[in-house]
C-alpha positions, -999 to +999 in steps of 0.1 A: +000+000+000+015+033-011+017+063+012-013+085+008-010+119-008-015+151+013-050+157-001-061+122+012-045+129+046-063+162+049-096+146+038-091+118+063-084+143+091-115+163+083-137+132+083-122+121+116-129+155+132-164+156+118-170+121+133-160+134+167-187+161+165-213+134+163-202+116+195-226+122+224-218+090+244-192+095+271-179+059+268-174+062+230-157+095+235-132+079+259-125+051+234-119+077+207-095+096+230-077+063+237-074+055+199-060+090+191-034+089+219-024+053+212-020+061+175+003+091+183+024+070+207+027+042+181+037+066+153+063+081+177+077+046+183+078+038+146+096+071+138+126+059+157+123+025+141+131+043+108+167+045+118+167+008+130+162+012+167+134+000+189+127+027+215+112+013+247+120+047+263+088+059+245+069+050+276+092+072+297+087+102+275+049+097+275+051+098+313+074+128+313+049+147+292+020+137+314+037+146+347+049+179+331+013+187+324+003+176+359+028+199+375+021+228+351-017+227+357-020+217+394+011+233+409+022+261+386-013+270+373-001+274+338-026+279+309-038+248+291-020+254+258+013+263+275+011+232+296+004+211+265+034+226+246+056+224+277+050+186+279+065+181+244+093+205+250+104+190+283+102+154+269+122+166+238+149+182+260+153+152+282+154+130+251+183+150+237+204+144+269+193+108+270+200+102+233+234+119+234+245+093+260+226+062+248+224+064+210+261+054+207+248+019+215+226-002+191+201-030+190+193-049+221+216-027+242+197+004+233+164-014+239+174-026+274+187+009+283+153+023+273+135-003+293+157+005+324+152+042+319+114+038+318+113+018+350+137+042+368+115+072+358+084+053+370+100+046+403+110+082+406+074+093+403+063+068+430+089+081+454+082+118+449+057+133+473+056+164+451+043+143+422+018+124+444+038+093+451+021+060+442-013+078+443-003+101+414-017+135+406-054+145+403-073+175+391-057+177+356-087+192+338-089+208+304-104+243+302-142+246+305-143+259+269-134+224+257-164+208+274-179+186+248-150+193+224-123+172+241-123+143+216-122+167+187-092+186+202-073+153+211-079+139+176-069+172+159-037+175+180-028+139+174-035+142+137-013+173+134+017+157+151+012+124+131+011+144+099+042+163+110+062+131+116+049+117+082+062+149+065+096+144+081+096+108+071+089+117+034+116+145+035+153+142+029+157+137+066+136+106+065+157+092+037+188+098+058+172+078+087+165+049+063+201+051+050+214+049+086+191+019+092+203+001+060+240+007+066+253+032+091+289+030+080+280+039+044+260+069+056+290+080+077+314+079+047+294+106+030+300+130+058+269+126+079+270+132+116+252+100+125+249+108+162+234+142+156+209+128+131+199+101+155+194+126+183+173+148+161+151+118+152+148+108+188+139+144+199+112+147+173+096+114+183+099+122+220+082+156+216+053+138+200+053+112+228+054+140+254+023+156+239+006+122+239+013+120+276-002+154+281-033+145+262-036+113+283-034+134+315-061+159+302-083+131+290-082+111+322-079+140+347-056+118+368-023+101+363-002+076+384+032+059+380+015+027+369+002+044+338+037+047+323+054+014+327+072-004+298+038-018+288+030+016+271+059+009+247+049-028+244+013-019+234+027+008+210+049-019+194+018-042+191-001-014+173+028-010+148+033-047+142-004-055+139-011-026+116+022-029+096+055-011+102+063-004+065+036+023+062+026+051+086-010+040+082+000+008+100+002+022+135-031+041+129-050+009+118-033-011+146-043+014+172-080+014+161-082-024+159-064-032+192-080-004+213-114-014+201-106-051+209-092-040+243-123-021+251-144-052+243-121-074+263-127-053+294-160-070+297-144-104+299-131-099+334-101-121+342-100-133+306-092-098+293-054-103+290-057-138+275-081-125+248-060-094+241-027-113+240-041-140+218-054-114+194-020-098+191-002-132+187-026-143+160-023-111+141+015-112+142+016-149+132-010-147+104-001-112+091+037-109+093+035-076+074+005-063+093-029-054+080-015-028+056+008-055+041-023-077+036-042-049+019-012-039-002-008-075-014-044-078-023-042-045-042-012-058-061-030-090-070-060-070-082-038-048-103-020-078-118-053-094-128-064-062-144-034-064-167 
């Protein structure tokens, strides 16, 4: 499946925003919020995968964004939009320092460092009385002007950032990331500062993850350390793999399918995790290239028959 043109992207965003205006059920609104935030988190994870690294620290930067918003709103009394922007900026700045130290490693080493960093940050939240300890932070409310418009705002913000990462992917910068993934040594021989490029990629993805965390905080009005364990990155990876990692539509489709399945599984009680895990396992086994890979294959077959 080929990447969609800008006109299709804009059309899809307009349709998604129009659909949110028709939502009057609180439960459906919460599911839509979950889908938008999950899609943004998954796209952030996939963006780092363009340079060949699996970033489990995504969960940490989602948490940093959420807690930045919590502090900004409940302690500093900052305006809504300033708090939202600050979440991405703080996550991005922390990621630059983290990336400068860790992006010299590769593969499983980088993954494990990201996992350890996520757990260390989560423990830090639980030990900090200022951040509410294990109870977390409450009272993170969006402005009254957004009453009834919250899903629309969350979908619009997520769509804007997803489109921004898509634009970067399709630019020369994205081609450089893919070149690094394919052969880092060859990319270095043409004079590229590999570490600087990796840090820039990491910072862009972390900014988006931080905003996703802020949206999570505003959507739920309460956050706690348990919300930002390594499972956030694990679920994001599941969205990417189920939807298909070769196309930016993959994380979007994967987020829709798995969040809807997860919402249904909540009604199964103790069987929730079994159902959800089995759905992911079957999807990965039966669709090695994800849903977008399946659709792309069928499209190619149809085109071939047409000739």
